[in-house]
MOPAC internal coordinates of N, CA, C and O (Angstrom, degrees):
PM7 1SCF
backbone

  N    0.0000 0     0.00 0     0.00 0    0    0    0
  C    1.4471 1     0.00 0     0.00 0    1    0    0
  C    1.5260 1   108.85 1     0.00 0    2    1    0
  O    1.2310 1   120.74 1   -48.05 1    3    2    1
  N    1.2967 1   116.19 1   131.95 1    3    2    1
  C    1.4620 1   121.52 1   179.65 1    5    3    2
  C    1.5246 1   109.78 1  -100.76 1    6    5    3
  O    1.2310 1   121.39 1   -43.78 1    7    6    5
  N    1.3165 1   114.96 1   136.22 1    7    6    5
  C    1.4592 1   120.70 1   178.25 1    9    7    6
  C    1.5169 1   108.16 1  -110.03 1   10    9    7
  O    1.2310 1   120.68 1   -39.68 1   11   10    9
  N    1.3351 1   116.30 1   140.32 1   11   10    9
  C    1.4552 1   119.76 1   175.28 1   13   11   10
  C    1.5284 1   109.28 1  -107.95 1   14   13   11
  O    1.2310 1   120.51 1    -2.10 1   15   14   13
  N    1.3123 1   116.63 1   177.90 1   15   14   13
  C    1.4687 1   121.36 1  -177.00 1   17   15   14
  C    1.5247 1   112.33 1   -60.59 1   18   17   15
  O    1.2310 1   120.00 1   145.54 1   19   18   17
  N    1.3376 1   117.60 1   -34.46 1   19   18   17
  C    1.4668 1   120.43 1   179.11 1   21   19   18
  C    1.5233 1   111.30 1   -66.12 1   22   21   19
  O    1.2310 1   120.46 1   140.23 1   23   22   21
  N    1.3370 1   116.72 1   -39.77 1   23   22   21
  C    1.4627 1   120.64 1   178.05 1   25   23   22
  C    1.5210 1   110.64 1   -62.43 1   26   25   23
  O    1.2310 1   120.62 1   136.15 1   27   26   25
  N    1.3136 1   116.43 1   -43.85 1   27   26   25
  C    1.4673 1   121.02 1  -178.82 1   29   27   26
  C    1.5367 1   109.86 1   -65.35 1   30   29   27
  O    1.2310 1   120.09 1   138.87 1   31   30   29
  N    1.3268 1   117.43 1   -41.13 1   31   30   29
  C    1.4661 1   120.17 1   179.28 1   33   31   30
  C    1.5258 1   110.63 1   -65.27 1   34   33   31
  O    1.2310 1   120.08 1   140.82 1   35   34   33
  N    1.3285 1   117.44 1   -39.18 1   35   34   33
  C    1.4650 1   120.21 1   177.66 1   37   35   34
  C    1.5270 1   111.05 1   -60.50 1   38   37   35
  O    1.2310 1   120.69 1   137.57 1   39   38   37
  N    1.3293 1   116.28 1   -42.43 1   39   38   37
  C    1.4647 1   119.73 1   177.69 1   41   39   38
  C    1.5249 1   111.16 1   -63.39 1   42   41   39
  O    1.2310 1   120.19 1   139.39 1   43   42   41
  N    1.3313 1   117.24 1   -40.61 1   43   42   41
  C    1.4653 1   120.89 1   178.60 1   45   43   42
  C    1.5173 1   111.14 1   -63.82 1   46   45   43
  O    1.2310 1   120.17 1   147.84 1   47   46   45
  N    1.3301 1   117.28 1   -32.16 1   47   46   45
  C    1.4575 1   121.07 1   178.66 1   49   47   46
  C    1.5284 1   112.36 1   -77.06 1   50   49   47
  O    1.2310 1   120.43 1   154.60 1   51   50   49
  N    1.3237 1   116.78 1   -25.40 1   51   50   49
  C    1.4620 1   120.86 1  -178.26 1   53   51   50
  C    1.5269 1   111.48 1   -86.70 1   54   53   51
  O    1.2310 1   119.94 1   136.50 1   55   54   53
  N    1.3190 1   117.72 1   -43.50 1   55   54   53
  C    1.4686 1   122.31 1  -177.91 1   57   55   54
  C    1.5192 1   108.18 1  -108.53 1   58   57   55
  O    1.2310 1   120.81 1   -60.20 1   59   58   57
  N    1.3446 1   116.05 1   119.80 1   59   58   57
  C    1.4637 1   120.26 1  -178.19 1   61   59   58
  C    1.5219 1   110.41 1  -136.76 1   62   61   59
  O    1.2310 1   121.71 1   -25.71 1   63   62   61
  N    1.3181 1   114.33 1   154.29 1   63   62   61
  C    1.4648 1   121.71 1   175.55 1   65   63   62
  C    1.5207 1   107.27 1  -114.11 1   66   65   63
  O    1.2310 1   120.53 1   -41.49 1   67   66   65
  N    1.3230 1   116.60 1   138.51 1   67   66   65
  C    1.4539 1   119.69 1   179.55 1   69   67   66
  C    1.5124 1   111.59 1  -155.85 1   70   69   67
  O    1.2310 1   121.59 1     2.95 1   71   70   69
  N    1.3277 1   114.56 1  -177.05 1   71   70   69
  C    1.4638 1   122.10 1  -178.39 1   73   71   70
  C    1.5279 1   108.89 1  -113.43 1   74   73   71
  O    1.2310 1   120.34 1   -49.62 1   75   74   73
  N    1.3171 1   116.96 1   130.38 1   75   74   73
  C    1.4585 1   121.78 1  -179.85 1   77   75   74
  C    1.5320 1   109.26 1   -64.50 1   78   77   75
  O    1.2310 1   121.29 1   -51.25 1   79   78   77
  N    1.3431 1   115.14 1   128.75 1   79   78   77
  C    1.4625 1   119.72 1  -179.78 1   81   79   78
  C    1.5211 1   112.60 1  -110.78 1   82   81   79
  O    1.2310 1   120.08 1   160.42 1   83   82   81
  N    1.3316 1   117.45 1   -19.58 1   83   82   81
  C    1.4581 1   121.09 1  -178.91 1   85   83   82
  C    1.5240 1   107.95 1  -158.85 1   86   85   83
  O    1.2310 1   120.28 1   -37.53 1   87   86   85
  N    1.3330 1   117.06 1   142.47 1   87   86   85
  C    1.4596 1   121.49 1  -179.66 1   89   87   86
  C    1.5202 1   109.44 1  -129.19 1   90   89   87
  O    1.2310 1   120.77 1   -44.12 1   91   90   89
  N    1.3270 1   116.13 1   135.88 1   91   90   89
  C    1.4618 1   122.15 1   172.02 1   93   91   90
  C    1.5237 1   106.11 1  -118.46 1   94   93   91
  O    1.2310 1   120.46 1   -87.90 1   95   94   93
  N    1.3285 1   116.72 1    92.10 1   95   94   93
  C    1.4649 1   120.30 1  -174.32 1   97   95   94
  C    1.5280 1   111.76 1   -68.73 1   98   97   95
  O    1.2310 1   119.50 1   152.66 1   99   98   97
  N    1.3245 1   118.56 1   -27.34 1   99   98   97
  C    1.4643 1   120.59 1   178.81 1  101   99   98
  C    1.5265 1   110.84 1   -65.87 1  102  101   99
  O    1.2310 1   120.21 1   142.13 1  103  102  101
  N    1.3224 1   117.21 1   -37.87 1  103  102  101
  C    1.4672 1   121.45 1   179.96 1  105  103  102
  C    1.5248 1   112.48 1   -93.98 1  106  105  103
  O    1.2310 1   120.11 1   175.37 1  107  106  105
  N    1.3449 1   117.40 1    -4.63 1  107  106  105
  C    1.4656 1   123.11 1  -175.63 1  109  107  106
  C    1.5303 1   110.71 1    55.76 1  110  109  107
  O    1.2310 1   120.96 1  -130.78 1  111  110  109
  N    1.3524 1   115.77 1    49.22 1  111  110  109
  C    1.4588 1   122.37 1   177.35 1  113  111  110
  C    1.5259 1   109.01 1  -132.83 1  114  113  111
  O    1.2310 1   121.43 1   -16.63 1  115  114  113
  N    1.3176 1   114.87 1   163.37 1  115  114  113
  C    1.4617 1   120.47 1   175.91 1  117  115  114
  C    1.5234 1   108.68 1  -153.82 1  118  117  115
  O    1.2310 1   121.02 1   -22.33 1  119  118  117
  N    1.3257 1   115.66 1   157.67 1  119  118  117
  C    1.4593 1   122.21 1   173.17 1  121  119  118
  C    1.5173 1   107.51 1  -105.65 1  122  121  119
  O    1.2310 1   120.98 1   -35.09 1  123  122  121
  N    1.3268 1   115.74 1   144.91 1  123  122  121
  C    1.4614 1   120.85 1  -174.48 1  125  123  122
  C    1.5136 1   109.56 1  -129.11 1  126  125  123
  O    1.2310 1   120.68 1   -45.27 1  127  126  125
  N    1.3416 1   116.30 1   134.73 1  127  126  125
  C    1.4600 1   121.17 1   174.58 1  129  127  126
  C    1.5271 1   107.95 1   -88.77 1  130  129  127
  O    1.2310 1   121.47 1   -58.98 1  131  130  129
  N    1.3417 1   114.79 1   121.02 1  131  130  129
  C    1.4554 1   121.31 1   176.17 1  133  131  130
  C    1.5262 1   105.62 1   -96.25 1  134  133  131
  O    1.2310 1   120.60 1   -79.85 1  135  134  133
  N    1.3258 1   116.46 1   100.15 1  135  134  133
  C    1.4631 1   121.01 1  -169.61 1  137  135  134
  C    1.5200 1   113.87 1   -63.84 1  138  137  135
  O    1.2310 1   119.78 1   138.98 1  139  138  137
  N    1.3332 1   118.03 1   -41.02 1  139  138  137
  C    1.4665 1   118.58 1  -175.47 1  141  139  138
  C    1.5263 1   112.43 1   -68.90 1  142  141  139
  O    1.2310 1   120.09 1   162.04 1  143  142  141
  N    1.3417 1   117.44 1   -17.96 1  143  142  141
  C    1.4575 1   120.69 1   177.42 1  145  143  142
  C    1.5292 1   111.90 1  -106.22 1  146  145  143
  O    1.2310 1   120.42 1   171.86 1  147  146  145
  N    1.3259 1   116.81 1    -8.14 1  147  146  145
  C    1.4560 1   121.03 1   178.99 1  149  147  146
  C    1.5206 1   113.67 1    65.74 1  150  149  147
  O    1.2310 1   120.16 1  -146.75 1  151  150  149
  N    1.3384 1   117.31 1    33.25 1  151  150  149
  C    1.4631 1   120.64 1  -179.28 1  153  151  150
  C    1.5237 1   110.78 1  -124.24 1  154  153  151
  O    1.2310 1   121.26 1   -20.31 1  155  154  153
  N    1.3241 1   115.20 1   159.69 1  155  154  153
  C    1.4570 1   122.16 1   170.03 1  157  155  154
  C    1.5207 1   105.94 1  -116.60 1  158  157  155
  O    1.2310 1   120.56 1   -51.38 1  159  158  157
  N    1.3075 1   116.53 1   128.62 1  159  158  157
  C    1.4606 1   121.25 1  -177.11 1  161  159  158
  C    1.5217 1   110.39 1   -70.68 1  162  161  159
  O    1.2310 1   121.53 1   -12.39 1  163  162  161
  N    1.3198 1   114.67 1   167.61 1  163  162  161
  C    1.4553 1   120.28 1   166.32 1  165  163  162
  C    1.5148 1   107.86 1   -75.15 1  166  165  163
  O    1.2310 1   120.65 1    10.00 1  167  166  165
  N    1.3130 1   116.36 1  -170.00 1  167  166  165
  C    1.4565 1   119.79 1   178.98 1  169  167  166
  C    1.5278 1   110.56 1   -66.82 1  170  169  167
  O    1.2310 1   120.92 1   -57.01 1  171  170  169
  N    1.3251 1   115.84 1   122.99 1  171  170  169
  C    1.4578 1   122.52 1   176.86 1  173  171  170
  C    1.5223 1   108.49 1  -105.21 1  174  173  171
  O    1.2310 1   120.61 1   -40.76 1  175  174  173
  N    1.3155 1   116.43 1   139.24 1  175  174  173
  C    1.4591 1   120.77 1   178.78 1  177  175  174
  C    1.5265 1   109.63 1   -73.09 1  178  177  175
  O    1.2310 1   120.81 1   -42.84 1  179  178  177
  N    1.3199 1   116.05 1   137.16 1  179  178  177
  C    1.4590 1   121.50 1   177.57 1  181  179  178
  C    1.5214 1   107.67 1   -88.52 1  182  181  179
  O    1.2310 1   120.67 1   -60.94 1  183  182  181
  N    1.3236 1   116.33 1   119.06 1  183  182  181
  C    1.4615 1   121.21 1  -179.75 1  185  183  182
  C    1.5273 1   108.26 1   -68.95 1  186  185  183
  O    1.2310 1   121.27 1   -38.72 1  187  186  185
  N    1.3134 1   115.19 1   141.28 1  187  186  185
  C    1.4545 1   119.75 1  -179.66 1  189  187  186
  C    1.5149 1   109.50 1   -64.03 1  190  189  187
  O    1.2310 1   120.80 1   -58.46 1  191  190  189
  N    1.2999 1   116.08 1   121.54 1  191  190  189
  C    1.4632 1   123.60 1   178.60 1  193  191  190
  C    1.5150 1   108.90 1  -117.08 1  194  193  191
  O    1.2310 1   120.05 1    -9.34 1  195  194  193
  N    1.3165 1   117.51 1   170.66 1  195  194  193
  C    1.4659 1   118.46 1   175.93 1  197  195  194
  C    1.5285 1   110.14 1   -55.49 1  198  197  195
  O    1.2310 1   120.26 1   -40.39 1  199  198  197
  N    1.3114 1   117.11 1   139.61 1  199  198  197
  C    1.4626 1   119.74 1  -179.10 1  201  199  198
  C    1.5225 1   112.21 1   -67.99 1  202  201  199
  O    1.2310 1   121.39 1   -16.92 1  203  202  201
  N    1.3230 1   114.94 1   163.08 1  203  202  201
  C    1.4534 1   120.55 1   174.17 1  205  203  202
  C    1.5240 1   108.12 1  -101.86 1  206  205  203
  O    1.2310 1   120.77 1   -32.77 1  207  206  205
  N    1.3057 1   116.13 1   147.23 1  207  206  205
  C    1.4610 1   121.15 1   179.05 1  209  207  206
  C    1.5126 1   108.63 1  -117.05 1  210  209  207
  O    1.2310 1   121.27 1   -44.82 1  211  210  209
  N    1.2986 1   115.17 1   135.18 1  211  210  209
  C    1.4650 1   121.62 1   178.10 1  213  211  210
  C    1.5226 1   107.05 1  -119.14 1  214  213  211
  O    1.2310 1   120.75 1   -51.93 1  215  214  213
  N    1.3097 1   116.17 1   128.07 1  215  214  213
  C    1.4616 1   120.44 1  -179.12 1  217  215  214
  C    1.5216 1   108.60 1  -110.91 1  218  217  215
  O    1.2310 1   121.22 1   -55.46 1  219  218  217
  N    1.3181 1   115.28 1   124.54 1  219  218  217
  C    1.4664 1   120.59 1   177.39 1  221  219  218
  C    1.5238 1   107.87 1  -112.09 1  222  221  219
  O    1.2310 1   121.57 1   -48.93 1  223  222  221
  N    1.3221 1   114.60 1   131.07 1  223  222  221
  C    1.4649 1   119.91 1   176.99 1  225  223  222
  C    1.5287 1   107.15 1   -93.16 1  226  225  223
  O    1.2310 1   121.67 1   -57.85 1  227  226  225
  N    1.2910 1   114.40 1   122.15 1  227  226  225
  C    1.4619 1   120.56 1  -179.46 1  229  227  226
  C    1.5262 1   106.18 1  -114.17 1  230  229  227
  O    1.2310 1   120.74 1   -60.84 1  231  230  229
  N    1.3041 1   116.20 1   119.16 1  231  230  229
  C    1.4641 1   117.77 1   179.18 1  233  231  230
  C    1.5179 1   108.22 1   -82.38 1  234  233  231
  O    1.2310 1   121.39 1   -49.21 1  235  234  233
  N    1.2868 1   114.95 1   130.79 1  235  234  233
  C    1.4562 1   120.62 1   179.19 1  237  235  234
  C    1.5151 1   110.64 1  -118.70 1  238  237  235
  O    1.2310 1   120.81 1    -3.23 1  239  238  237
  N    1.2974 1   116.06 1   176.77 1  239  238  237
  C    1.4622 1   120.07 1  -178.96 1  241  239  238
  C    1.5270 1   111.70 1   -70.08 1  242  241  239
  O    1.2310 1   120.08 1   159.12 1  243  242  241
  N    1.3186 1   117.45 1   -20.88 1  243  242  241
  C    1.4668 1   121.21 1  -179.71 1  245  243  242
  C    1.5235 1   112.06 1  -103.41 1  246  245  243
  O    1.2310 1   119.47 1  -161.52 1  247  246  245
  N    1.3116 1   118.62 1    18.48 1  247  246  245
  C    1.4591 1   120.99 1  -177.45 1  249  247  246
  C    1.5231 1   109.67 1   117.51 1  250  249  247
  O    1.2310 1   121.18 1    11.01 1  251  250  249
  N    1.3177 1   115.35 1  -168.99 1  251  250  249
  C    1.4625 1   119.87 1  -176.77 1  253  251  250
  C    1.5282 1   110.16 1   -84.71 1  254  253  251
  O    1.2310 1   121.24 1   -39.11 1  255  254  253
  N    1.3081 1   115.23 1   140.89 1  255  254  253
  C    1.4561 1   121.83 1   174.74 1  257  255  254
  C    1.5216 1   107.87 1  -122.61 1  258  257  255
  O    1.2310 1   120.72 1   -24.25 1  259  258  257
  N    1.3117 1   116.23 1   155.75 1  259  258  257
  C    1.4611 1   121.22 1   179.61 1  261  259  258
  C    1.5183 1   110.27 1  -119.03 1  262  261  259
  O    1.2310 1   121.78 1   -31.86 1  263  262  261
  N    1.3099 1   114.20 1   148.14 1  263  262  261
  C    1.4553 1   121.00 1   172.32 1  265  263  262
  C    1.5220 1   106.44 1  -126.01 1  266  265  263
  O    1.2310 1   120.42 1   -52.68 1  267  266  265
  N    1.3191 1   116.81 1   127.32 1  267  266  265
  C    1.4562 1   121.69 1  -179.77 1  269  267  266
  C    1.5293 1   108.06 1  -109.09 1  270  269  267
  O    1.2310 1   121.27 1   -54.02 1  271  270  269
  N    1.3359 1   115.17 1   125.98 1  271  270  269
  C    1.4590 1   121.27 1   178.58 1  273  271  270
  C    1.5237 1   107.40 1  -115.51 1  274  273  271
  O    1.2310 1   120.56 1   -56.47 1  275  274  273
  N    1.3259 1   116.54 1   123.53 1  275  274  273
  C    1.4605 1   121.24 1   179.60 1  277  275  274
  C    1.5235 1   108.08 1  -108.77 1  278  277  275
  O    1.2310 1   120.90 1   -53.29 1  279  278  277
  N    1.3494 1   115.88 1   126.71 1  279  278  277
  C    1.4603 1   121.88 1  -177.46 1  281  279  278
  C    1.5246 1   108.96 1  -129.67 1  282  281  279
  O    1.2310 1   120.51 1   -26.14 1  283  282  281
  N    1.3461 1   116.63 1   153.86 1  283  282  281
  C    1.4629 1   117.87 1   173.88 1  285  283  282
  C    1.5216 1   109.65 1   -67.28 1  286  285  283
  O    1.2310 1   120.61 1   -28.64 1  287  286  285
  N    1.3358 1   116.43 1   151.36 1  287  286  285
  C    1.4609 1   119.99 1   176.96 1  289  287  286
  C    1.5226 1   108.95 1   -72.03 1  290  289  287
  O    1.2310 1   120.99 1   -54.19 1  291  290  289
  N    1.3180 1   115.71 1   125.81 1  291  290  289
  C    1.4591 1   122.74 1   175.84 1  293  291  290
  C    1.5239 1   106.16 1  -133.05 1  294  293  291
  O    1.2310 1   120.01 1   -51.02 1  295  294  293
  N    1.3383 1   117.58 1   128.98 1  295  294  293
  C    1.4657 1   118.39 1  -179.96 1  297  295  294
  C    1.5160 1   111.43 1   -66.97 1  298  297  295
  O    1.2310 1   120.97 1   -23.10 1  299  298  297
  N    1.2968 1   115.75 1   156.90 1  299  298  297
  C    1.4670 1   121.99 1   178.23 1  301  299  298
  C    1.5239 1   109.31 1  -102.16 1  302  301  299
  O    1.2310 1   120.76 1   -27.44 1  303  302  301
  N    1.3249 1   116.16 1   152.56 1  303  302  301
  C    1.4644 1   120.92 1   175.88 1  305  303  302
  C    1.5256 1   107.97 1   -57.49 1  306  305  303
  O    1.2310 1   120.67 1   -47.34 1  307  306  305
  N    1.3287 1   116.33 1   132.66 1  307  306  305
  C    1.4553 1   121.66 1  -178.85 1  309  307  306
  C    1.5194 1   114.12 1    94.87 1  310  309  307
  O    1.2310 1   120.22 1   171.02 1  311  310  309
  N    1.3282 1   117.18 1    -8.98 1  311  310  309
  C    1.4669 1   120.92 1  -178.89 1  313  311  310
  C    1.5243 1   110.26 1   -83.69 1  314  313  311
  O    1.2310 1   120.87 1   -39.46 1  315  314  313
  N    1.3396 1   115.95 1   140.54 1  315  314  313
  C    1.4620 1   121.95 1   174.82 1  317  315  314
  C    1.5178 1   108.51 1   -76.84 1  318  317  315
  O    1.2310 1   120.70 1   -44.05 1  319  318  317
  N    1.3437 1   116.27 1   135.95 1  319  318  317
  C    1.4576 1   120.84 1  -179.92 1  321  319  318
  C    1.5270 1   110.30 1  -136.24 1  322  321  319
  O    1.2310 1   121.38 1   -21.65 1  323  322  321
  N    1.3233 1   114.96 1   158.35 1  323  322  321
  C    1.4562 1   122.86 1   175.27 1  325  323  322
  C    1.5211 1   107.82 1  -101.67 1  326  325  323
  O    1.2310 1   120.65 1   -52.67 1  327  326  325
  N    1.3334 1   116.36 1   127.33 1  327  326  325
  C    1.4615 1   121.83 1  -176.00 1  329  327  326
  C    1.5207 1   110.31 1  -117.96 1  330  329  327
  O    1.2310 1   121.33 1   -31.73 1  331  330  329
  N    1.3127 1   115.05 1   148.27 1  331  330  329
  C    1.4575 1   122.19 1   176.07 1  333  331  330
  C    1.5208 1   107.24 1  -124.94 1  334  333  331
  O    1.2310 1   120.58 1   -56.41 1  335  334  333
  N    1.3436 1   116.50 1   123.59 1  335  334  333
  C    1.4606 1   122.05 1  -177.88 1  337  335  334
  C    1.5136 1   110.34 1  -107.99 1  338  337  335
  O    1.2310 1   120.74 1   -32.37 1  339  338  337
  N    1.3188 1   116.18 1   147.63 1  339  338  337
  C    1.4566 1   120.99 1   174.09 1  341  339  338
  C    1.5183 1   108.03 1   -66.73 1  342  341  339
  O    1.2310 1   119.58 1   -37.30 1  343  342  341
  N    1.3214 1   118.41 1   142.70 1  343  342  341
  C    1.4712 1   120.40 1  -176.19 1  345  343  342
  C    1.5252 1   114.34 1   -76.59 1  346  345  343
  O    1.2310 1   119.39 1  -175.39 1  347  346  345
  N    1.3307 1   118.78 1     4.61 1  347  346  345
  C    1.4606 1   120.25 1  -177.99 1  349  347  346
  C    1.5271 1   113.68 1   -77.31 1  350  349  347
  O    1.2310 1   120.12 1   173.26 1  351  350  349
  N    1.3508 1   117.38 1    -6.74 1  351  350  349
  C    1.4606 1   120.83 1   176.41 1  353  351  350
  C    1.5158 1   114.39 1    82.15 1  354  353  351
  O    1.2310 1   119.80 1  -174.86 1  355  354  353
  N    1.3406 1   117.99 1     5.14 1  355  354  353
  C    1.4648 1   121.15 1  -179.01 1  357  355  354
  C    1.5247 1   113.45 1   -84.78 1  358  357  355
  O    1.2310 1   120.17 1   172.05 1  359  358  357
  N    1.3171 1   117.28 1    -7.95 1  359  358  357
  C    1.4535 1   120.78 1   177.90 1  361  359  358
  C    1.5208 1   114.24 1    88.08 1  362  361  359
  O    1.2310 1   119.77 1  -177.68 1  363  362  361
  N    1.3411 1   118.05 1     2.32 1  363  362  361
  C    1.4493 1   119.86 1   176.13 1  365  363  362
  C    1.5145 1   109.20 1   -72.72 1  366  365  363
  O    1.2310 1   120.73 1   -41.00 1  367  366  365
  N    1.3293 1   116.21 1   139.00 1  367  366  365
  C    1.4427 1   117.59 1  -178.92 1  369  367  366
  C    1.5174 1   112.57 1  -167.45 1  370  369  367
  O    1.2310 1   122.00 1     9.33 1  371  370  369
  N    1.3205 1   113.78 1  -170.67 1  371  370  369
  C    1.4562 1   122.22 1  -173.63 1  373  371  370
  C    1.5191 1   110.17 1  -138.14 1  374  373  371
  O    1.2310 1   121.02 1   -29.86 1  375  374  373
  N    1.3141 1   115.65 1   150.14 1  375  374  373
  C    1.4625 1   121.73 1   170.61 1  377  375  374
  C    1.5193 1   105.89 1   -97.52 1  378  377  375
  O    1.2310 1   120.90 1   -62.78 1  379  378  377
  N    1.3320 1   115.88 1   117.22 1  379  378  377
  C    1.4633 1   120.44 1  -176.11 1  381  379  378
  C    1.5212 1   112.61 1   -83.15 1  382  381  379
  O    1.2310 1   120.33 1   149.00 1  383  382  381
  N    1.3252 1   116.97 1   -31.00 1  383  382  381
  C    1.4558 1   119.73 1  -179.88 1  385  383  382
  C    1.5072 1   111.42 1   164.81 1  386  385  383
  O    1.2310 1   121.37 1    -6.40 1  387  386  385
  N    1.3074 1   114.99 1   173.60 1  387  386  385
  C    1.4529 1   121.05 1   178.79 1  389  387  386
  C    1.5122 1   111.21 1   -82.00 1  390  389  387
  O    1.2310 1   121.12 1   -24.68 1  391  390  389
  N    1.3273 1   115.46 1   155.32 1  391  390  389
  C    1.4737 1   119.63 1   176.84 1  393  391  390
  C    1.5194 1   109.04 1  -130.85 1  394  393  391
  O    1.2310 1   120.10 1   180.00 1  395  394  393

């Protein structure tokens, strides 16, 4: 299969890497700064990823106890992420995960 310059540009417009600039954890969305284009996206949906687990050690009178908190993965401001945009040019897209 042969690819031309238009095909390569379309792929560059669909798959982008950027830095998270704002997170709305209640809506599971975030905005991403795409540095090479000098833009900040609208709200992008965060794709469901494996959850993160946080373990807290709580010392008790009978020894150490643990508390495990499981949360959905949500990127942090300043984190690099991989984004996938719909090819319709409207800017709708998704955050696939951190890189």
